[in-house]
LODREN-524094 format. One line per 5 residues: number of its first residue (from 1); their letters; for each residue z, y, x of C-alpha. Coordinates in steps of 0.25 Angstrom, whole numbers. Layout:
NUM	A	Z:Y:X  ...
END
This chain:
1	XXXXX	398:401:405  407:408:414  419:401:406  412:389:407  411:390:423
6	XXXXX	425:393:425  428:381:416  420:372:425  425:379:438  412:386:442
11	XXXXX	410:400:448  396:401:444  393:400:429  378:399:433  380:386:439
16	XXXXX	381:381:424  369:377:415  374:378:401  367:370:390  360:356:388
21	XXXXX	347:364:395  352:369:404  360:357:409  348:349:406  340:358:414
26	XXXXX	351:359:426  351:344:425  334:343:427  334:354:438  347:357:445
31	XXXXX	359:350:450  370:350:441  385:347:446  387:341:432  385:344:417
36	XXXXX	397:347:408  396:343:393  403:347:382  413:335:375  404:335:362
41	XXXXX	392:333:371  383:324:362  371:315:364  361:326:364  368:327:379
46	XXXXX	363:314:384  351:320:390  360:329:398  371:317:401  356:309:405
51	XXXXX	353:320:416  366:320:420  368:306:423  353:305:430  358:318:439
56	XXXXX	370:313:441  377:325:435  392:324:431  394:327:416  407:332:414
61	XXXXX	414:338:400  411:354:397  424:361:395  427:364:382  431:374:379
66	XXXXX	426:383:389  436:395:391  440:393:377  427:393:372  418:380:366
71	XXXXX	405:379:375  392:382:370  388:372:379  387:358:377  383:355:392
76	XXXXX	384:363:405  378:360:418  385:365:431  376:366:441  379:365:457
81	XXXXX	382:376:465  369:380:473  370:384:486  358:391:495  355:383:507
END
């Protein structure tokens, strides 16, 4: 996850929500800034695409390969930075 975070320009890998379940949960309960989908993401990820459209969350391509290795995840949600206030 650290390599993926670096590829996405993130300093905190805890902002990543990898996998279909975690990405869906982030879309339903959190405030993701973007969702990254694998280039081969098929129609089984249509519910994720639908939630992104509904919530106004941009869909971006998942870097492939990540640090020279293919990512085991087909989608990754990226949470917005959290600021205590």
